[in-house]
PDB file of N, CA, C and O in Angstrom:
ATOM      1  N   MET A   1      -3.288 -49.033 -61.409  1.00  0.00           N
ATOM      2  CA  MET A   1      -2.012 -50.060 -62.314  1.00  0.00           C
ATOM      3  C   MET A   1      -0.993 -48.915 -61.697  1.00  0.00           C
ATOM      4  O   MET A   1      -0.107 -49.189 -60.887  1.00  0.00           O
ATOM      5  N   SER A   2      -1.377 -46.972 -62.445  1.00  0.00           N
ATOM      6  CA  SER A   2      -0.391 -46.274 -61.613  1.00  0.00           C
ATOM      7  C   SER A   2       0.059 -45.826 -60.487  1.00  0.00           C
ATOM      8  O   SER A   2       1.038 -45.091 -60.357  1.00  0.00           O
ATOM      9  N   ASP A   3      -0.889 -46.404 -59.311  1.00  0.00           N
ATOM     10  CA  ASP A   3      -0.141 -46.592 -58.718  1.00  0.00           C
ATOM     11  C   ASP A   3       1.028 -47.709 -58.502  1.00  0.00           C
ATOM     12  O   ASP A   3       2.167 -47.526 -58.074  1.00  0.00           O
ATOM     13  N   SER A   4       0.580 -48.585 -58.807  1.00  0.00           N
ATOM     14  CA  SER A   4       1.633 -49.779 -58.562  1.00  0.00           C
ATOM     15  C   SER A   4       3.551 -49.213 -59.293  1.00  0.00           C
ATOM     16  O   SER A   4       4.730 -49.035 -58.987  1.00  0.00           O
ATOM     17  N   LYS A   5       2.706 -49.182 -60.218  1.00  0.00           N
ATOM     18  CA  LYS A   5       3.850 -47.607 -61.507  1.00  0.00           C
ATOM     19  C   LYS A   5       5.052 -47.028 -60.569  1.00  0.00           C
ATOM     20  O   LYS A   5       6.237 -47.339 -60.442  1.00  0.00           O
ATOM     21  N   LYS A   6       4.111 -45.926 -59.897  1.00  0.00           N
ATOM     22  CA  LYS A   6       4.187 -45.197 -59.143  1.00  0.00           C
ATOM     23  C   LYS A   6       5.830 -46.470 -57.812  1.00  0.00           C
ATOM     24  O   LYS A   6       7.047 -46.559 -57.647  1.00  0.00           O
ATOM     25  N   GLU A   7       5.209 -46.751 -57.580  1.00  0.00           N
ATOM     26  CA  GLU A   7       5.738 -47.001 -56.213  1.00  0.00           C
ATOM     27  C   GLU A   7       6.580 -48.984 -56.675  1.00  0.00           C
ATOM     28  O   GLU A   7       6.598 -50.077 -56.110  1.00  0.00           O
ATOM     29  N   LEU A   8       6.873 -48.667 -57.389  1.00  0.00           N
ATOM     30  CA  LEU A   8       7.765 -50.198 -58.765  1.00  0.00           C
ATOM     31  C   LEU A   8       9.277 -49.304 -58.369  1.00  0.00           C
ATOM     32  O   LEU A   8      10.214 -49.552 -57.609  1.00  0.00           O
ATOM     33  N   THR A   9       8.884 -47.888 -59.532  1.00  0.00           N
ATOM     34  CA  THR A   9      10.215 -47.075 -59.804  1.00  0.00           C
ATOM     35  C   THR A   9      11.090 -46.933 -57.946  1.00  0.00           C
ATOM     36  O   THR A   9      10.739 -46.792 -56.774  1.00  0.00           O
ATOM     37  N   THR A  10      12.536 -47.109 -58.869  1.00  0.00           N
ATOM     38  CA  THR A  10      12.783 -47.674 -57.057  1.00  0.00           C
ATOM     39  C   THR A  10      14.448 -46.029 -57.136  1.00  0.00           C
ATOM     40  O   THR A  10      15.532 -46.003 -56.553  1.00  0.00           O
ATOM     41  N   LYS A  11      13.717 -44.874 -58.239  1.00  0.00           N
ATOM     42  CA  LYS A  11      15.065 -43.975 -58.692  1.00  0.00           C
ATOM     43  C   LYS A  11      15.185 -43.121 -57.688  1.00  0.00           C
ATOM     44  O   LYS A  11      16.266 -42.688 -57.288  1.00  0.00           O
ATOM     45  N   ASP A  12      14.413 -42.920 -57.364  1.00  0.00           N
ATOM     46  CA  ASP A  12      14.789 -41.352 -56.170  1.00  0.00           C
ATOM     47  C   ASP A  12      13.763 -42.494 -54.461  1.00  0.00           C
ATOM     48  O   ASP A  12      12.873 -41.878 -53.873  1.00  0.00           O
ATOM     49  N   LYS A  13      13.985 -43.477 -54.145  1.00  0.00           N
ATOM     50  CA  LYS A  13      13.808 -44.042 -53.093  1.00  0.00           C
ATOM     51  C   LYS A  13      15.659 -44.468 -52.648  1.00  0.00           C
ATOM     52  O   LYS A  13      16.599 -44.491 -53.443  1.00  0.00           O
ATOM     53  N   ASP A  14      15.701 -44.750 -51.190  1.00  0.00           N
ATOM     54  CA  ASP A  14      16.962 -45.592 -50.689  1.00  0.00           C
ATOM     55  C   ASP A  14      16.487 -46.373 -50.118  1.00  0.00           C
ATOM     56  O   ASP A  14      15.698 -46.626 -49.208  1.00  0.00           O
ATOM     57  N   LEU A  15      17.408 -46.924 -51.151  1.00  0.00           N
ATOM     58  CA  LEU A  15      17.569 -48.239 -51.585  1.00  0.00           C
ATOM     59  C   LEU A  15      17.872 -49.303 -50.395  1.00  0.00           C
ATOM     60  O   LEU A  15      17.453 -50.457 -50.301  1.00  0.00           O
ATOM     61  N   LYS A  16      18.650 -48.642 -49.587  1.00  0.00           N
ATOM     62  CA  LYS A  16      19.485 -49.144 -48.217  1.00  0.00           C
ATOM     63  C   LYS A  16      17.767 -49.140 -47.077  1.00  0.00           C
ATOM     64  O   LYS A  16      17.393 -50.008 -46.288  1.00  0.00           O
ATOM     65  N   ASP A  17      17.356 -48.337 -47.303  1.00  0.00           N
ATOM     66  CA  ASP A  17      15.844 -48.260 -46.664  1.00  0.00           C
ATOM     67  C   ASP A  17      14.934 -49.849 -46.036  1.00  0.00           C
ATOM     68  O   ASP A  17      13.809 -50.058 -46.489  1.00  0.00           O
ATOM     69  N   VAL A  18      15.314 -50.470 -45.397  1.00  0.00           N
ATOM     70  CA  VAL A  18      14.921 -51.832 -45.477  1.00  0.00           C
ATOM     71  C   VAL A  18      13.293 -51.686 -45.640  1.00  0.00           C
ATOM     72  O   VAL A  18      12.888 -52.070 -46.737  1.00  0.00           O
ATOM     73  N   LYS A  19      12.418 -51.258 -44.852  1.00  0.00           N
ATOM     74  CA  LYS A  19      10.740 -50.260 -45.134  1.00  0.00           C
ATOM     75  C   LYS A  19      10.512 -50.337 -47.039  1.00  0.00           C
ATOM     76  O   LYS A  19       9.692 -50.917 -47.750  1.00  0.00           O
ATOM     77  N   SER A  20      11.564 -49.537 -47.294  1.00  0.00           N
ATOM     78  CA  SER A  20      11.311 -48.803 -48.928  1.00  0.00           C
ATOM     79  C   SER A  20      11.567 -50.182 -49.414  1.00  0.00           C
ATOM     80  O   SER A  20      10.674 -50.460 -50.214  1.00  0.00           O
ATOM     81  N   LEU A  21      12.590 -51.385 -49.245  1.00  0.00           N
ATOM     82  CA  LEU A  21      12.783 -52.237 -50.106  1.00  0.00           C
ATOM     83  C   LEU A  21      11.045 -53.643 -50.312  1.00  0.00           C
ATOM     84  O   LEU A  21      10.691 -54.367 -51.243  1.00  0.00           O
ATOM     85  N   LEU A  22      10.413 -53.359 -48.774  1.00  0.00           N
ATOM     86  CA  LEU A  22       9.835 -54.309 -48.097  1.00  0.00           C
ATOM     87  C   LEU A  22       8.605 -54.185 -49.284  1.00  0.00           C
ATOM     88  O   LEU A  22       8.066 -55.062 -49.960  1.00  0.00           O
ATOM     89  N   ASN A  23       8.341 -52.255 -49.222  1.00  0.00           N
ATOM     90  CA  ASN A  23       7.137 -52.307 -49.424  1.00  0.00           C
ATOM     91  C   ASN A  23       7.560 -52.286 -51.201  1.00  0.00           C
ATOM     92  O   ASN A  23       6.482 -52.494 -51.756  1.00  0.00           O
ATOM     93  N   ILE A  24       8.425 -52.158 -52.062  1.00  0.00           N
ATOM     94  CA  ILE A  24       8.278 -52.387 -53.609  1.00  0.00           C
ATOM     95  C   ILE A  24       8.795 -53.981 -53.486  1.00  0.00           C
ATOM     96  O   ILE A  24       8.879 -54.289 -54.675  1.00  0.00           O
ATOM     97  N   LYS A  25       9.138 -55.015 -52.811  1.00  0.00           N
ATOM     98  CA  LYS A  25       8.951 -56.431 -52.508  1.00  0.00           C
ATOM     99  C   LYS A  25       7.460 -56.446 -53.137  1.00  0.00           C
ATOM    100  O   LYS A  25       7.066 -56.719 -54.271  1.00  0.00           O
ATOM    101  N   SER A  26       6.584 -55.930 -51.611  1.00  0.00           N
ATOM    102  CA  SER A  26       5.527 -55.897 -51.121  1.00  0.00           C
ATOM    103  C   SER A  26       4.519 -55.688 -52.847  1.00  0.00           C
ATOM    104  O   SER A  26       3.937 -56.603 -53.430  1.00  0.00           O
ATOM    105  N   HIS A  27       4.589 -54.452 -53.228  1.00  0.00           N
ATOM    106  CA  HIS A  27       4.087 -54.309 -54.975  1.00  0.00           C
ATOM    107  C   HIS A  27       4.609 -54.971 -56.377  1.00  0.00           C
ATOM    108  O   HIS A  27       4.089 -54.821 -57.483  1.00  0.00           O
ATOM    109  N   VAL A  28       5.802 -55.763 -56.041  1.00  0.00           N
ATOM    110  CA  VAL A  28       6.115 -56.453 -57.214  1.00  0.00           C
ATOM    111  C   VAL A  28       4.978 -57.756 -57.222  1.00  0.00           C
ATOM    112  O   VAL A  28       4.279 -58.145 -58.157  1.00  0.00           O
ATOM    113  N   GLU A  29       5.062 -58.217 -55.963  1.00  0.00           N
ATOM    114  CA  GLU A  29       4.468 -59.714 -55.631  1.00  0.00           C
ATOM    115  C   GLU A  29       3.330 -59.327 -56.084  1.00  0.00           C
ATOM    116  O   GLU A  29       3.116 -59.756 -57.218  1.00  0.00           O
ATOM    117  N   GLU A  30       1.830 -58.149 -55.287  1.00  0.00           N
ATOM    118  CA  GLU A  30       1.205 -58.136 -56.164  1.00  0.00           C
ATOM    119  C   GLU A  30       0.458 -58.199 -57.276  1.00  0.00           C
ATOM    120  O   GLU A  30      -0.656 -58.690 -57.458  1.00  0.00           O
ATOM    121  N   THR A  31       1.636 -57.319 -58.425  1.00  0.00           N
ATOM    122  CA  THR A  31       1.605 -57.533 -59.243  1.00  0.00           C
ATOM    123  C   THR A  31       2.082 -58.707 -59.709  1.00  0.00           C
ATOM    124  O   THR A  31       2.952 -58.475 -60.548  1.00  0.00           O
ATOM    125  N   GLN A  32       2.006 -59.210 -59.639  1.00  0.00           N
ATOM    126  CA  GLN A  32       3.094 -60.624 -60.059  1.00  0.00           C
ATOM    127  C   GLN A  32       1.280 -61.462 -59.901  1.00  0.00           C
ATOM    128  O   GLN A  32       0.862 -61.760 -61.020  1.00  0.00           O
ATOM    129  N   GLN A  33       0.717 -61.667 -59.250  1.00  0.00           N
ATOM    130  CA  GLN A  33      -0.138 -62.029 -58.843  1.00  0.00           C
ATOM    131  C   GLN A  33      -1.943 -61.528 -59.423  1.00  0.00           C
ATOM    132  O   GLN A  33      -3.049 -62.068 -59.392  1.00  0.00           O
ATOM    133  N   ASN A  34      -1.353 -60.154 -59.936  1.00  0.00           N
ATOM    134  CA  ASN A  34      -2.633 -59.578 -60.567  1.00  0.00           C
ATOM    135  C   ASN A  34      -2.416 -59.632 -62.588  1.00  0.00           C
ATOM    136  O   ASN A  34      -3.081 -59.127 -63.492  1.00  0.00           O
ATOM    137  N   THR A  35      -1.140 -60.518 -62.578  1.00  0.00           N
ATOM    138  CA  THR A  35      -1.110 -60.694 -64.072  1.00  0.00           C
ATOM    139  C   THR A  35      -2.061 -60.801 -65.308  1.00  0.00           C
ATOM    140  O   THR A  35      -2.222 -60.336 -66.437  1.00  0.00           O
ATOM    141  N   ASP A  36      -2.606 -61.711 -64.402  1.00  0.00           N
ATOM    142  CA  ASP A  36      -4.089 -61.730 -65.790  1.00  0.00           C
ATOM    143  C   ASP A  36      -4.711 -61.005 -65.656  1.00  0.00           C
ATOM    144  O   ASP A  36      -5.085 -60.457 -66.693  1.00  0.00           O
ATOM    145  N   LEU A  37      -5.306 -60.436 -64.257  1.00  0.00           N
ATOM    146  CA  LEU A  37      -6.436 -58.968 -64.268  1.00  0.00           C
ATOM    147  C   LEU A  37      -5.830 -57.647 -65.103  1.00  0.00           C
ATOM    148  O   LEU A  37      -6.379 -56.754 -65.748  1.00  0.00           O
ATOM    149  N   ILE A  38      -4.458 -57.946 -64.787  1.00  0.00           N
ATOM    150  CA  ILE A  38      -3.964 -56.680 -65.272  1.00  0.00           C
ATOM    151  C   ILE A  38      -4.006 -57.102 -67.126  1.00  0.00           C
ATOM    152  O   ILE A  38      -4.404 -56.238 -67.907  1.00  0.00           O
ATOM    153  N   THR A  39      -3.680 -58.099 -67.502  1.00  0.00           N
ATOM    154  CA  THR A  39      -3.426 -58.054 -68.964  1.00  0.00           C
ATOM    155  C   THR A  39      -4.928 -57.793 -69.641  1.00  0.00           C
ATOM    156  O   THR A  39      -4.985 -57.102 -70.659  1.00  0.00           O
ATOM    157  N   LEU A  40      -5.806 -58.198 -69.224  1.00  0.00           N
ATOM    158  CA  LEU A  40      -6.389 -58.481 -69.215  1.00  0.00           C
ATOM    159  C   LEU A  40      -8.061 -56.667 -69.586  1.00  0.00           C
ATOM    160  O   LEU A  40      -8.928 -56.325 -70.389  1.00  0.00           O
ATOM    161  N   ASN A  41      -7.490 -56.293 -68.446  1.00  0.00           N
ATOM    162  CA  ASN A  41      -8.127 -54.778 -68.845  1.00  0.00           C
ATOM    163  C   ASN A  41      -7.145 -54.263 -70.209  1.00  0.00           C
ATOM    164  O   ASN A  41      -7.747 -53.535 -70.998  1.00  0.00           O
ATOM    165  N   ILE A  42      -5.737 -54.571 -70.537  1.00  0.00           N
ATOM    166  CA  ILE A  42      -5.399 -54.122 -71.013  1.00  0.00           C
ATOM    167  C   ILE A  42      -5.909 -54.545 -72.159  1.00  0.00           C
ATOM    168  O   ILE A  42      -5.958 -53.490 -72.791  1.00  0.00           O
ATOM    169  N   ASP A  43      -6.326 -55.376 -72.865  1.00  0.00           N
ATOM    170  CA  ASP A  43      -6.913 -55.725 -73.714  1.00  0.00           C
ATOM    171  C   ASP A  43      -7.896 -55.858 -73.891  1.00  0.00           C
ATOM    172  O   ASP A  43      -8.463 -56.569 -74.720  1.00  0.00           O
ATOM    173  N   GLN A  44      -8.499 -54.806 -72.696  1.00  0.00           N
ATOM    174  CA  GLN A  44     -10.357 -55.077 -73.319  1.00  0.00           C
ATOM    175  C   GLN A  44     -10.048 -53.063 -73.368  1.00  0.00           C
ATOM    176  O   GLN A  44     -10.923 -52.428 -73.955  1.00  0.00           O
ATOM    177  N   LEU A  45      -9.327 -52.575 -73.002  1.00  0.00           N
ATOM    178  CA  LEU A  45      -9.129 -50.800 -72.952  1.00  0.00           C
ATOM    179  C   LEU A  45      -8.739 -51.023 -74.995  1.00  0.00           C
ATOM    180  O   LEU A  45      -9.292 -50.529 -75.978  1.00  0.00           O
ATOM    181  N   ASP A  46      -7.233 -52.254 -74.809  1.00  0.00           N
ATOM    182  CA  ASP A  46      -7.193 -51.828 -76.674  1.00  0.00           C
ATOM    183  C   ASP A  46      -7.848 -52.054 -77.015  1.00  0.00           C
ATOM    184  O   ASP A  46      -7.956 -51.139 -77.830  1.00  0.00           O
ATOM    185  N   GLU A  47      -9.130 -53.014 -77.271  1.00  0.00           N
ATOM    186  CA  GLU A  47     -10.149 -53.543 -78.228  1.00  0.00           C
ATOM    187  C   GLU A  47     -11.382 -52.510 -78.320  1.00  0.00           C
ATOM    188  O   GLU A  47     -12.237 -52.237 -79.163  1.00  0.00           O
ATOM    189  N   ALA A  48     -10.996 -52.019 -76.861  1.00  0.00           N
ATOM    190  CA  ALA A  48     -12.355 -50.738 -77.269  1.00  0.00           C
ATOM    191  C   ALA A  48     -12.051 -49.859 -78.137  1.00  0.00           C
ATOM    192  O   ALA A  48     -12.959 -49.603 -78.928  1.00  0.00           O
ATOM    193  N   LEU A  49     -10.910 -49.197 -78.297  1.00  0.00           N
ATOM    194  CA  LEU A  49     -10.463 -47.884 -78.664  1.00  0.00           C
ATOM    195  C   LEU A  49     -10.131 -48.755 -79.916  1.00  0.00           C
ATOM    196  O   LEU A  49     -10.771 -48.079 -80.722  1.00  0.00           O
ATOM    197  N   LYS A  50      -9.714 -49.543 -80.507  1.00  0.00           N
ATOM    198  CA  LYS A  50      -9.465 -50.222 -82.044  1.00  0.00           C
ATOM    199  C   LYS A  50     -10.844 -49.818 -82.243  1.00  0.00           C
ATOM    200  O   LYS A  50     -11.041 -49.147 -83.256  1.00  0.00           O
ATOM    201  N   LEU A  51     -11.997 -50.115 -81.390  1.00  0.00           N
ATOM    202  CA  LEU A  51     -13.603 -49.501 -81.825  1.00  0.00           C
ATOM    203  C   LEU A  51     -13.912 -48.176 -82.450  1.00  0.00           C
ATOM    204  O   LEU A  51     -14.319 -47.687 -83.503  1.00  0.00           O
ATOM    205  N   PHE A  52     -13.388 -47.757 -80.897  1.00  0.00           N
ATOM    206  CA  PHE A  52     -13.785 -46.330 -81.272  1.00  0.00           C
ATOM    207  C   PHE A  52     -12.834 -45.434 -82.450  1.00  0.00           C
ATOM    208  O   PHE A  52     -12.955 -44.255 -82.782  1.00  0.00           O
ATOM    209  N   GLN A  53     -12.099 -46.216 -82.812  1.00  0.00           N
ATOM    210  CA  GLN A  53     -10.819 -45.419 -83.610  1.00  0.00           C
ATOM    211  C   GLN A  53     -11.418 -46.154 -85.383  1.00  0.00           C
ATOM    212  O   GLN A  53     -10.907 -45.572 -86.340  1.00  0.00           O
ATOM    213  N   VAL A  54     -12.460 -47.383 -85.751  1.00  0.00           N
ATOM    214  CA  VAL A  54     -12.536 -47.420 -86.386  1.00  0.00           C
ATOM    215  C   VAL A  54     -14.167 -46.389 -86.773  1.00  0.00           C
ATOM    216  O   VAL A  54     -14.188 -45.592 -87.711  1.00  0.00           O
ATOM    217  N   ASN A  55     -14.842 -46.522 -86.268  1.00  0.00           N
ATOM    218  CA  ASN A  55     -16.095 -45.047 -85.738  1.00  0.00           C
ATOM    219  C   ASN A  55     -15.750 -44.218 -86.073  1.00  0.00           C
ATOM    220  O   ASN A  55     -16.452 -43.514 -86.798  1.00  0.00           O
ATOM    221  N   LYS A  56     -14.270 -43.798 -85.663  1.00  0.00           N
ATOM    222  CA  LYS A  56     -13.837 -42.060 -86.110  1.00  0.00           C
ATOM    223  C   LYS A  56     -14.589 -41.428 -83.795  1.00  0.00           C
ATOM    224  O   LYS A  56     -14.355 -40.260 -83.487  1.00  0.00           O
ATOM    225  N   LEU A  57     -14.868 -41.778 -83.380  1.00  0.00           N
ATOM    226  CA  LEU A  57     -14.342 -41.559 -82.022  1.00  0.00           C
ATOM    227  C   LEU A  57     -13.766 -41.418 -81.270  1.00  0.00           C
ATOM    228  O   LEU A  57     -14.162 -40.827 -80.265  1.00  0.00           O
ATOM    229  N   SER A  58     -12.554 -41.895 -81.397  1.00  0.00           N
ATOM    230  CA  SER A  58     -10.850 -41.387 -80.437  1.00  0.00           C
ATOM    231  C   SER A  58     -10.198 -40.490 -81.570  1.00  0.00           C
ATOM    232  O   SER A  58     -10.270 -40.006 -82.700  1.00  0.00           O
ATOM    233  N   LYS A  59      -9.249 -40.710 -79.940  1.00  0.00           N
ATOM    234  CA  LYS A  59      -7.581 -39.586 -80.766  1.00  0.00           C
ATOM    235  C   LYS A  59      -6.449 -40.695 -81.190  1.00  0.00           C
ATOM    236  O   LYS A  59      -6.210 -41.703 -80.524  1.00  0.00           O
ATOM    237  N   ASP A  60      -5.871 -40.375 -82.272  1.00  0.00           N
ATOM    238  CA  ASP A  60      -4.676 -40.929 -82.432  1.00  0.00           C
ATOM    239  C   ASP A  60      -3.568 -41.342 -80.812  1.00  0.00           C
ATOM    240  O   ASP A  60      -3.002 -42.366 -80.433  1.00  0.00           O
ATOM    241  N   SER A  61      -3.652 -40.422 -80.444  1.00  0.00           N
ATOM    242  CA  SER A  61      -2.859 -40.092 -78.939  1.00  0.00           C
ATOM    243  C   SER A  61      -3.606 -41.309 -77.982  1.00  0.00           C
ATOM    244  O   SER A  61      -2.967 -42.005 -77.192  1.00  0.00           O
ATOM    245  N   GLN A  62      -4.910 -41.413 -78.183  1.00  0.00           N
ATOM    246  CA  GLN A  62      -5.084 -41.927 -76.971  1.00  0.00           C
ATOM    247  C   GLN A  62      -4.811 -43.655 -77.170  1.00  0.00           C
ATOM    248  O   GLN A  62      -4.940 -44.540 -76.324  1.00  0.00           O
ATOM    249  N   LEU A  63      -4.550 -43.721 -78.060  1.00  0.00           N
ATOM    250  CA  LEU A  63      -4.241 -45.659 -78.854  1.00  0.00           C
ATOM    251  C   LEU A  63      -2.720 -45.742 -78.311  1.00  0.00           C
ATOM    252  O   LEU A  63      -2.141 -46.597 -77.642  1.00  0.00           O
ATOM    253  N   LYS A  64      -2.131 -43.989 -79.101  1.00  0.00           N
ATOM    254  CA  LYS A  64      -0.649 -44.421 -77.956  1.00  0.00           C
ATOM    255  C   LYS A  64      -0.459 -44.381 -77.082  1.00  0.00           C
ATOM    256  O   LYS A  64       0.327 -45.248 -76.700  1.00  0.00           O
ATOM    257  N   GLY A  65      -0.870 -43.594 -76.242  1.00  0.00           N
ATOM    258  CA  GLY A  65      -0.858 -43.446 -75.131  1.00  0.00           C
ATOM    259  C   GLY A  65      -1.268 -45.009 -74.261  1.00  0.00           C
ATOM    260  O   GLY A  65      -0.787 -45.181 -73.141  1.00  0.00           O
ATOM    261  N   LEU A  66      -2.539 -46.508 -75.135  1.00  0.00           N
ATOM    262  CA  LEU A  66      -2.279 -47.196 -74.521  1.00  0.00           C
ATOM    263  C   LEU A  66      -1.290 -47.803 -74.981  1.00  0.00           C
ATOM    264  O   LEU A  66      -0.979 -48.683 -74.178  1.00  0.00           O
ATOM    265  N   THR A  67      -0.429 -47.793 -76.124  1.00  0.00           N
ATOM    266  CA  THR A  67       0.835 -48.636 -76.708  1.00  0.00           C
ATOM    267  C   THR A  67       1.876 -48.553 -75.784  1.00  0.00           C
ATOM    268  O   THR A  67       2.947 -49.117 -76.009  1.00  0.00           O
TER     269      THR A  67
END
């Protein structure tokens, strides 16, 4: 997910470069296709962290990081 996020960021990219725009488009499409899987992974992490928090095995910063 962090690789996709990095590729989708347009801040330091030349938006007049066609290859750069095609690369961004490709990553957007890939993210859209994998939305269900990404959501499932986030939900699983959220539930696991909540379980760890109940048993005092996690840090608040980890839960905030997921949010």
